[in-house]
C-alpha positions in Angstrom: 17.8 13.2 8.5 16.9 14.3 4.7 13.9 12.4 4.2 12.0 13.3 7.7 12.7 16.8 6.5 11.3 15.9 3.3 8.4 13.6 4.5 7.4 17.0 6.7 7.9 19.3 3.9 5.7 17.2 1.8 3.3 16.7 4.0 3.0 20.2 4.8 2.2 21.0 1.5 0.1 18.4 -0.3 -3.0 18.8 2.5 -3.3 23.0 1.1 -2.8 21.6 -2.6 -5.7 18.9 -2.2 -8.0 21.7 -0.7 -7.0 23.9 -3.6 -7.9 20.9 -6.1 -10.9 20.4 -4.2 -12.1 23.8 -4.3 -11.0 24.3 -7.7 -12.7 21.0 -8.9 -15.9 22.8 -7.1 -15.4 25.8 -9.1 -15.7 24.5 -12.5 -18.8 23.5 -11.8 -20.3 27.3 -11.4 -19.0 29.4 -14.5 -18.7 32.8 -13.7 -19.5 32.3 -10.4 -23.0 31.9 -10.5 -25.3 28.6 -11.3 -25.1 27.0 -15.0 -28.4 27.3 -16.5 -28.1 24.0 -18.0 -25.4 21.1 -18.4 -23.7 22.7 -21.4 -22.3 25.7 -20.3 -20.0 23.4 -17.8 -16.6 21.7 -19.3 -16.9 17.9 -19.4 -13.5 17.9 -17.5 -15.5 19.7 -14.5 -17.5 16.4 -14.5 -14.9 14.2 -14.4 -14.5 15.0 -11.2 -10.2 15.0 -10.9 -10.2 17.7 -7.9 -13.2 16.0 -5.9 -12.1 12.3 -6.6 -8.2 12.4 -6.9 -7.6 15.4 -4.1 -10.8 14.9 -1.8 -11.8 11.3 -1.7 -8.3 9.6 -2.3 -6.8 11.5 0.0 -9.3 10.7 2.7 -8.7 7.2 2.3 -4.9 7.4 2.0 -5.4 9.0 5.8 -7.8 6.0 6.8 -5.0 3.5 5.6 -2.4 5.4 7.2 -4.8 5.2 10.1 -5.2 1.2 9.9 -1.6 0.5 9.4 -0.8 2.6 12.6 -3.5 0.1 14.1 -1.6 -2.7 12.9 1.6 -1.8 14.5 0.0 -1.2 17.7 -1.3 -4.7 17.4 1.8 -6.1 16.0 3.6 -4.3 19.5 1.3 -5.7 21.6 1.3 -9.2 20.8 5.1 -9.0 20.6 5.6 -7.5 23.7 3.1 -10.4 25.7 5.1 -13.1 23.7 7.9 -12.2 25.1 6.9 -11.9 28.4 5.3 -15.5 28.2 9.2 -16.4 27.1 9.1 -19.7 24.3 6.5 -22.8 24.3 8.8 -25.9 25.2 8.6 -29.3 25.3 9.3 -30.8 28.9 8.6 -34.2 29.5 6.5 -34.7 26.1 4.4 -31.8 27.3 4.5 -28.0 25.8 4.4 -25.5 28.3 5.6 -21.8 28.8 8.4 -22.6 31.5 9.7 -19.0 31.6 6.3 -17.8 32.1 6.9 -17.4 36.0 10.9 -16.3 35.5 13.4 -19.0 35.1 12.5 -22.3 36.1 14.1 -24.0 38.8 17.1 -26.4 37.4 17.7 -29.6 38.5 20.6 -29.4 41.4 21.0 -33.1 41.7 24.5 -34.0 41.8 26.0 -35.3 38.6 26.7 -39.2 38.6 
């Protein structure tokens, strides 16, 4: 499927690009490959931390949120499986019970009048 292949390609290319952006932002803090002697040697854009915040921190948060989404999906699956196993809650003689939790309930086999 086209969207599945695109998602794989996007994921594979985003991680190296995020690392590259992070490294580029760190290199901006070292003009000429040497530690800056004063803050005037460093450009204002380096202090905006675009590569560190945008590629590092926000990508890390997106991975965490994806993990939380995966946990939520797993929880939903487990709760749904338990609900299917127990069956619906029905009113029987004025009380609500789970009549299908032990399988199919015994049907009243008395002869019809």
